[in-house]
C-alpha beads as a LAMMPS data file, in Angstrom:
LAMMPS data file: protein, C-alpha beads

302 atoms
301 bonds

1 atom types
1 bond types

-500.0 500.0 xlo xhi
-500.0 500.0 ylo yhi
-500.0 500.0 zlo zhi

Masses

1 110.0

Atoms # bond

1 1 1 94.975 -190.649 -188.007
2 1 1 94.090 -187.664 -185.034
3 1 1 97.331 -186.069 -183.571
4 1 1 97.889 -185.836 -180.345
5 1 1 97.150 -182.939 -178.200
6 1 1 99.326 -181.820 -175.497
7 1 1 98.057 -182.391 -171.572
8 1 1 98.215 -179.164 -169.718
9 1 1 97.346 -179.118 -165.768
10 1 1 94.122 -176.956 -165.613
11 1 1 96.145 -175.249 -162.602
12 1 1 99.241 -174.691 -164.951
13 1 1 99.657 -170.585 -165.651
14 1 1 99.234 -168.628 -168.653
15 1 1 102.029 -167.844 -170.559
16 1 1 102.060 -164.019 -170.111
17 1 1 101.652 -164.940 -166.143
18 1 1 105.298 -167.075 -166.923
19 1 1 106.937 -163.962 -169.164
20 1 1 105.832 -161.547 -166.639
21 1 1 107.459 -163.676 -163.318
22 1 1 110.281 -163.821 -165.359
23 1 1 111.033 -160.320 -166.072
24 1 1 109.982 -159.488 -162.388
25 1 1 112.742 -162.226 -161.125
26 1 1 114.927 -160.102 -163.743
27 1 1 114.848 -156.610 -162.428
28 1 1 114.607 -157.752 -158.698
29 1 1 118.253 -159.716 -159.114
30 1 1 119.470 -156.618 -160.945
31 1 1 118.217 -154.473 -157.869
32 1 1 120.365 -157.258 -155.246
33 1 1 123.686 -156.847 -157.541
34 1 1 123.654 -152.910 -157.503
35 1 1 122.980 -152.828 -153.924
36 1 1 125.506 -155.349 -153.477
37 1 1 128.190 -153.766 -155.040
38 1 1 127.469 -150.244 -153.553
39 1 1 127.628 -152.061 -149.780
40 1 1 130.716 -154.387 -150.643
41 1 1 132.906 -152.710 -153.322
42 1 1 136.579 -154.412 -152.196
43 1 1 135.123 -157.872 -153.084
44 1 1 136.939 -158.313 -156.424
45 1 1 140.368 -156.343 -156.976
46 1 1 139.753 -156.805 -160.957
47 1 1 136.027 -155.651 -160.543
48 1 1 136.694 -152.666 -158.496
49 1 1 138.868 -151.823 -161.053
50 1 1 137.319 -151.824 -164.140
51 1 1 134.222 -150.237 -161.961
52 1 1 136.078 -147.488 -160.759
53 1 1 137.470 -146.326 -164.176
54 1 1 133.843 -146.037 -164.984
55 1 1 132.404 -144.261 -161.992
56 1 1 135.640 -142.180 -160.855
57 1 1 135.835 -139.417 -163.762
58 1 1 137.609 -136.529 -164.090
59 1 1 135.722 -133.867 -163.192
60 1 1 134.871 -131.269 -166.604
61 1 1 135.876 -128.293 -164.828
62 1 1 139.213 -129.573 -163.961
63 1 1 139.747 -130.992 -167.782
64 1 1 139.605 -126.815 -168.667
65 1 1 142.126 -125.976 -166.080
66 1 1 145.067 -128.301 -167.553
67 1 1 145.751 -126.017 -170.519
68 1 1 146.389 -123.103 -167.952
69 1 1 149.013 -124.875 -166.206
70 1 1 152.888 -124.223 -167.115
71 1 1 154.024 -125.704 -169.665
72 1 1 156.057 -129.138 -169.463
73 1 1 159.693 -128.564 -169.765
74 1 1 159.939 -130.345 -173.787
75 1 1 164.394 -130.530 -173.079
76 1 1 166.023 -132.711 -170.649
77 1 1 167.556 -130.614 -168.191
78 1 1 171.245 -130.677 -168.137
79 1 1 171.508 -129.489 -164.651
80 1 1 170.654 -131.158 -161.310
81 1 1 167.555 -129.720 -160.305
82 1 1 165.580 -129.746 -156.889
83 1 1 161.992 -129.690 -156.157
84 1 1 160.343 -127.981 -158.674
85 1 1 163.785 -126.737 -160.404
86 1 1 163.618 -123.722 -162.446
87 1 1 159.929 -124.203 -163.430
88 1 1 159.454 -122.765 -159.424
89 1 1 157.853 -119.240 -160.081
90 1 1 155.980 -120.471 -162.989
91 1 1 154.130 -123.232 -161.524
92 1 1 150.372 -122.882 -161.714
93 1 1 148.757 -124.208 -158.481
94 1 1 145.235 -125.288 -158.658
95 1 1 143.966 -123.434 -155.261
96 1 1 145.470 -120.106 -157.189
97 1 1 142.530 -121.272 -160.385
98 1 1 139.655 -122.499 -158.324
99 1 1 137.647 -122.383 -154.944
100 1 1 138.459 -125.173 -152.524
101 1 1 135.535 -124.396 -150.018
102 1 1 133.282 -127.326 -151.636
103 1 1 135.850 -129.581 -150.909
104 1 1 135.043 -131.689 -147.683
105 1 1 138.604 -132.427 -146.466
106 1 1 142.477 -131.519 -147.489
107 1 1 144.998 -133.974 -147.602
108 1 1 148.477 -133.686 -148.725
109 1 1 150.587 -137.124 -149.454
110 1 1 154.421 -136.997 -149.629
111 1 1 155.702 -140.477 -151.316
112 1 1 158.943 -140.241 -150.120
113 1 1 159.074 -137.813 -147.935
114 1 1 163.021 -138.189 -146.672
115 1 1 163.292 -135.528 -143.364
116 1 1 160.552 -133.110 -142.727
117 1 1 162.189 -130.540 -144.182
118 1 1 162.956 -131.388 -147.620
119 1 1 159.529 -130.914 -148.897
120 1 1 156.747 -130.487 -146.115
121 1 1 158.252 -128.150 -143.796
122 1 1 160.329 -125.884 -146.692
123 1 1 157.544 -126.188 -149.615
124 1 1 154.090 -127.348 -149.014
125 1 1 153.386 -125.597 -145.834
126 1 1 155.259 -122.392 -146.651
127 1 1 154.746 -122.285 -150.447
128 1 1 151.952 -124.080 -151.760
129 1 1 148.393 -121.884 -151.546
130 1 1 145.629 -123.304 -149.442
131 1 1 143.369 -120.448 -149.117
132 1 1 143.599 -121.050 -145.045
133 1 1 142.569 -124.733 -145.375
134 1 1 144.144 -127.239 -142.605
135 1 1 145.393 -129.720 -144.225
136 1 1 145.877 -133.670 -143.098
137 1 1 149.619 -134.322 -143.974
138 1 1 150.889 -138.092 -144.059
139 1 1 154.361 -138.181 -145.168
140 1 1 154.882 -141.842 -146.738
141 1 1 158.701 -142.992 -145.473
142 1 1 160.744 -146.331 -145.306
143 1 1 163.691 -144.992 -144.159
144 1 1 164.031 -145.197 -140.195
145 1 1 166.821 -142.839 -140.407
146 1 1 163.843 -140.002 -140.850
147 1 1 161.468 -141.596 -138.704
148 1 1 161.839 -139.714 -135.077
149 1 1 162.005 -135.970 -136.563
150 1 1 158.155 -136.616 -137.288
151 1 1 157.103 -137.955 -133.285
152 1 1 157.086 -134.185 -132.259
153 1 1 155.340 -132.739 -135.830
154 1 1 152.236 -131.957 -135.158
155 1 1 149.539 -132.662 -137.706
156 1 1 151.737 -134.591 -139.808
157 1 1 151.073 -138.804 -139.974
158 1 1 153.998 -140.511 -140.518
159 1 1 153.403 -143.822 -142.320
160 1 1 156.881 -145.791 -141.816
161 1 1 156.182 -148.071 -145.229
162 1 1 157.436 -147.664 -149.027
163 1 1 154.551 -147.152 -151.685
164 1 1 154.488 -149.799 -153.504
165 1 1 151.428 -151.814 -155.488
166 1 1 151.035 -154.114 -153.094
167 1 1 151.862 -155.359 -149.261
168 1 1 155.685 -156.747 -149.221
169 1 1 158.937 -156.483 -148.133
170 1 1 160.784 -154.491 -150.678
171 1 1 165.166 -154.145 -150.942
172 1 1 166.313 -150.411 -150.892
173 1 1 169.879 -149.155 -150.471
174 1 1 172.956 -147.619 -152.237
175 1 1 175.334 -148.855 -155.056
176 1 1 178.762 -147.784 -156.563
177 1 1 178.688 -145.314 -159.531
178 1 1 181.796 -147.123 -161.118
179 1 1 183.723 -144.905 -163.787
180 1 1 187.098 -146.326 -165.173
181 1 1 187.441 -149.790 -162.826
182 1 1 187.256 -147.076 -159.168
183 1 1 184.373 -146.399 -157.171
184 1 1 182.884 -142.586 -158.461
185 1 1 180.508 -142.489 -155.585
186 1 1 177.794 -144.701 -153.715
187 1 1 174.316 -143.315 -154.850
188 1 1 170.938 -144.516 -153.555
189 1 1 168.516 -147.222 -155.803
190 1 1 164.887 -147.903 -154.988
191 1 1 162.448 -150.827 -155.575
192 1 1 163.468 -151.687 -158.975
193 1 1 167.035 -151.683 -158.929
194 1 1 166.508 -153.247 -155.442
195 1 1 165.304 -156.716 -157.019
196 1 1 169.063 -157.338 -158.537
197 1 1 171.142 -154.963 -156.144
198 1 1 171.742 -158.165 -153.379
199 1 1 173.325 -160.408 -156.274
200 1 1 175.975 -157.872 -156.958
201 1 1 178.071 -158.231 -154.186
202 1 1 178.830 -154.401 -154.045
203 1 1 175.601 -152.773 -153.137
204 1 1 175.070 -152.082 -149.609
205 1 1 170.808 -153.016 -149.313
206 1 1 168.341 -153.159 -146.633
207 1 1 164.608 -154.479 -146.397
208 1 1 161.734 -152.235 -145.722
209 1 1 158.461 -152.830 -145.569
210 1 1 156.006 -152.178 -148.505
211 1 1 152.327 -151.196 -148.402
212 1 1 149.582 -151.510 -151.290
213 1 1 149.404 -147.141 -151.852
214 1 1 146.346 -147.483 -154.387
215 1 1 144.394 -149.659 -152.095
216 1 1 145.419 -147.096 -149.084
217 1 1 143.988 -143.900 -151.500
218 1 1 140.790 -145.569 -152.180
219 1 1 140.167 -146.423 -148.100
220 1 1 141.349 -143.054 -147.247
221 1 1 139.880 -140.479 -149.441
222 1 1 136.319 -139.472 -151.094
223 1 1 135.843 -137.699 -154.450
224 1 1 134.628 -134.637 -152.453
225 1 1 138.275 -134.521 -150.756
226 1 1 141.017 -132.053 -152.657
227 1 1 143.980 -134.292 -152.319
228 1 1 147.748 -133.108 -152.946
229 1 1 150.228 -135.847 -153.884
230 1 1 153.651 -135.431 -154.253
231 1 1 155.480 -138.693 -155.535
232 1 1 159.609 -139.021 -155.578
233 1 1 159.634 -143.031 -155.342
234 1 1 163.361 -143.887 -157.162
235 1 1 161.635 -145.100 -160.451
236 1 1 158.577 -146.869 -158.761
237 1 1 156.720 -143.902 -160.040
238 1 1 155.602 -145.626 -163.541
239 1 1 154.681 -148.834 -161.565
240 1 1 152.467 -146.566 -159.444
241 1 1 150.879 -144.557 -161.801
242 1 1 149.803 -147.592 -164.145
243 1 1 147.870 -149.034 -161.235
244 1 1 146.436 -145.897 -159.646
245 1 1 144.862 -145.723 -163.428
246 1 1 144.065 -148.967 -163.933
247 1 1 142.475 -149.792 -160.549
248 1 1 140.442 -146.602 -160.808
249 1 1 141.963 -144.108 -158.338
250 1 1 143.744 -141.652 -160.345
251 1 1 141.374 -139.165 -160.527
252 1 1 141.132 -138.655 -156.602
253 1 1 144.041 -137.230 -156.537
254 1 1 143.528 -133.310 -157.377
255 1 1 146.879 -132.389 -157.802
256 1 1 150.532 -134.413 -158.150
257 1 1 153.885 -133.485 -158.242
258 1 1 155.932 -136.314 -159.563
259 1 1 159.414 -136.833 -160.032
260 1 1 159.939 -138.886 -163.288
261 1 1 163.305 -140.719 -163.036
262 1 1 165.157 -141.478 -166.434
263 1 1 168.561 -141.764 -167.175
264 1 1 170.941 -138.804 -166.923
265 1 1 174.201 -137.671 -168.163
266 1 1 176.665 -137.209 -165.516
267 1 1 179.500 -134.942 -165.107
268 1 1 181.984 -137.490 -164.218
269 1 1 181.711 -139.762 -167.086
270 1 1 182.144 -137.187 -170.170
271 1 1 178.934 -137.362 -170.991
272 1 1 177.859 -141.031 -170.444
273 1 1 174.416 -142.208 -169.115
274 1 1 174.209 -143.909 -166.246
275 1 1 171.691 -146.748 -166.785
276 1 1 170.039 -146.691 -163.670
277 1 1 166.471 -146.632 -164.657
278 1 1 166.400 -147.561 -168.507
279 1 1 164.023 -144.983 -168.726
280 1 1 164.259 -141.683 -171.217
281 1 1 163.854 -138.297 -170.479
282 1 1 161.528 -138.340 -173.576
283 1 1 159.498 -141.308 -172.373
284 1 1 158.849 -139.036 -168.963
285 1 1 157.890 -136.084 -171.221
286 1 1 155.623 -138.622 -172.655
287 1 1 154.257 -139.805 -169.633
288 1 1 153.447 -136.057 -168.146
289 1 1 151.622 -135.239 -171.646
290 1 1 149.776 -138.696 -171.088
291 1 1 148.361 -137.815 -167.820
292 1 1 147.623 -134.050 -168.736
293 1 1 145.571 -135.077 -171.724
294 1 1 143.309 -137.844 -169.943
295 1 1 142.675 -134.554 -167.345
296 1 1 145.321 -134.816 -164.957
297 1 1 147.239 -131.556 -163.234
298 1 1 150.607 -132.989 -163.074
299 1 1 153.490 -130.859 -162.779
300 1 1 157.799 -131.825 -162.702
301 1 1 158.963 -132.627 -159.594
302 1 1 162.964 -133.042 -159.610

Bonds

1 1 1 2
2 1 2 3
3 1 3 4
4 1 4 5
5 1 5 6
6 1 6 7
7 1 7 8
8 1 8 9
9 1 9 10
10 1 10 11
11 1 11 12
12 1 12 13
13 1 13 14
14 1 14 15
15 1 15 16
16 1 16 17
17 1 17 18
18 1 18 19
19 1 19 20
20 1 20 21
21 1 21 22
22 1 22 23
23 1 23 24
24 1 24 25
25 1 25 26
26 1 26 27
27 1 27 28
28 1 28 29
29 1 29 30
30 1 30 31
31 1 31 32
32 1 32 33
33 1 33 34
34 1 34 35
35 1 35 36
36 1 36 37
37 1 37 38
38 1 38 39
39 1 39 40
40 1 40 41
41 1 41 42
42 1 42 43
43 1 43 44
44 1 44 45
45 1 45 46
46 1 46 47
47 1 47 48
48 1 48 49
49 1 49 50
50 1 50 51
51 1 51 52
52 1 52 53
53 1 53 54
54 1 54 55
55 1 55 56
56 1 56 57
57 1 57 58
58 1 58 59
59 1 59 60
60 1 60 61
61 1 61 62
62 1 62 63
63 1 63 64
64 1 64 65
65 1 65 66
66 1 66 67
67 1 67 68
68 1 68 69
69 1 69 70
70 1 70 71
71 1 71 72
72 1 72 73
73 1 73 74
74 1 74 75
75 1 75 76
76 1 76 77
77 1 77 78
78 1 78 79
79 1 79 80
80 1 80 81
81 1 81 82
82 1 82 83
83 1 83 84
84 1 84 85
85 1 85 86
86 1 86 87
87 1 87 88
88 1 88 89
89 1 89 90
90 1 90 91
91 1 91 92
92 1 92 93
93 1 93 94
94 1 94 95
95 1 95 96
96 1 96 97
97 1 97 98
98 1 98 99
99 1 99 100
100 1 100 101
101 1 101 102
102 1 102 103
103 1 103 104
104 1 104 105
105 1 105 106
106 1 106 107
107 1 107 108
108 1 108 109
109 1 109 110
110 1 110 111
111 1 111 112
112 1 112 113
113 1 113 114
114 1 114 115
115 1 115 116
116 1 116 117
117 1 117 118
118 1 118 119
119 1 119 120
120 1 120 121
121 1 121 122
122 1 122 123
123 1 123 124
124 1 124 125
125 1 125 126
126 1 126 127
127 1 127 128
128 1 128 129
129 1 129 130
130 1 130 131
131 1 131 132
132 1 132 133
133 1 133 134
134 1 134 135
135 1 135 136
136 1 136 137
137 1 137 138
138 1 138 139
139 1 139 140
140 1 140 141
141 1 141 142
142 1 142 143
143 1 143 144
144 1 144 145
145 1 145 146
146 1 146 147
147 1 147 148
148 1 148 149
149 1 149 150
150 1 150 151
151 1 151 152
152 1 152 153
153 1 153 154
154 1 154 155
155 1 155 156
156 1 156 157
157 1 157 158
158 1 158 159
159 1 159 160
160 1 160 161
161 1 161 162
162 1 162 163
163 1 163 164
164 1 164 165
165 1 165 166
166 1 166 167
167 1 167 168
168 1 168 169
169 1 169 170
170 1 170 171
171 1 171 172
172 1 172 173
173 1 173 174
174 1 174 175
175 1 175 176
176 1 176 177
177 1 177 178
178 1 178 179
179 1 179 180
180 1 180 181
181 1 181 182
182 1 182 183
183 1 183 184
184 1 184 185
185 1 185 186
186 1 186 187
187 1 187 188
188 1 188 189
189 1 189 190
190 1 190 191
191 1 191 192
192 1 192 193
193 1 193 194
194 1 194 195
195 1 195 196
196 1 196 197
197 1 197 198
198 1 198 199
199 1 199 200
200 1 200 201
201 1 201 202
202 1 202 203
203 1 203 204
204 1 204 205
205 1 205 206
206 1 206 207
207 1 207 208
208 1 208 209
209 1 209 210
210 1 210 211
211 1 211 212
212 1 212 213
213 1 213 214
214 1 214 215
215 1 215 216
216 1 216 217
217 1 217 218
218 1 218 219
219 1 219 220
220 1 220 221
221 1 221 222
222 1 222 223
223 1 223 224
224 1 224 225
225 1 225 226
226 1 226 227
227 1 227 228
228 1 228 229
229 1 229 230
230 1 230 231
231 1 231 232
232 1 232 233
233 1 233 234
234 1 234 235
235 1 235 236
236 1 236 237
237 1 237 238
238 1 238 239
239 1 239 240
240 1 240 241
241 1 241 242
242 1 242 243
243 1 243 244
244 1 244 245
245 1 245 246
246 1 246 247
247 1 247 248
248 1 248 249
249 1 249 250
250 1 250 251
251 1 251 252
252 1 252 253
253 1 253 254
254 1 254 255
255 1 255 256
256 1 256 257
257 1 257 258
258 1 258 259
259 1 259 260
260 1 260 261
261 1 261 262
262 1 262 263
263 1 263 264
264 1 264 265
265 1 265 266
266 1 266 267
267 1 267 268
268 1 268 269
269 1 269 270
270 1 270 271
271 1 271 272
272 1 272 273
273 1 273 274
274 1 274 275
275 1 275 276
276 1 276 277
277 1 277 278
278 1 278 279
279 1 279 280
280 1 280 281
281 1 281 282
282 1 282 283
283 1 283 284
284 1 284 285
285 1 285 286
286 1 286 287
287 1 287 288
288 1 288 289
289 1 289 290
290 1 290 291
291 1 291 292
292 1 292 293
293 1 293 294
294 1 294 295
295 1 295 296
296 1 296 297
297 1 297 298
298 1 298 299
299 1 299 300
300 1 300 301
301 1 301 302
């Protein structure tokens, strides 16, 4: 019995030509994908985060500077410190160790700016070494009580929102500290506590608009810019830092001054702690250490 041979058209292309054609098509699609990602970097938030983690790397020279920063405070301070606390004279600022002449822009972002002299006027403009560079200043403050004073401040842009990881309305306010069934004093609280404060019947609450700070940062600054951030956001800093890392934006910040809020001892209560943030000083210390290990020039703010 004769085996049947397959019938080919006389116009059928050779096998090698088919393979070469497939390879060329693959290369063409790959090139188009690269061009698409460069032209439209905000199409997919999840994919963008993974991509930025790979592309947005901490520069090697910055990693080498981390050991030259002031040591972190190992033991929890029992006193209430403000700003840079007792470390103010020991702080090693990045501009005291590097040359800023190669940077494109110079930007200072104050998250939780409060009033102008809280940190912008009293600390950044007077004490931070700027190498005669003019910094663009952004004051991020949701409390309307502080907004008017920024109207006459040249060179300062007010962002009247709360710094958060998405655009939404959040709750801020104050709640009582109760000691032995009596109100000792009212204390402010941030977005984290605001989730439950409305239901306790004791807190004074207000709703404020919040914005996606991570997204704003990625749209506003570039890697060639020199960016300084002060972060004092009443317990929201943990989530903000997580999002900055996961979405590939942390390396856009050259120097970070961050207050990590933890449950402190208070003098009124015989050594008792107020469980305000459910976060310990040891956890804060570990967070600072981890950030420095990753190449972030972070300082403790109080």
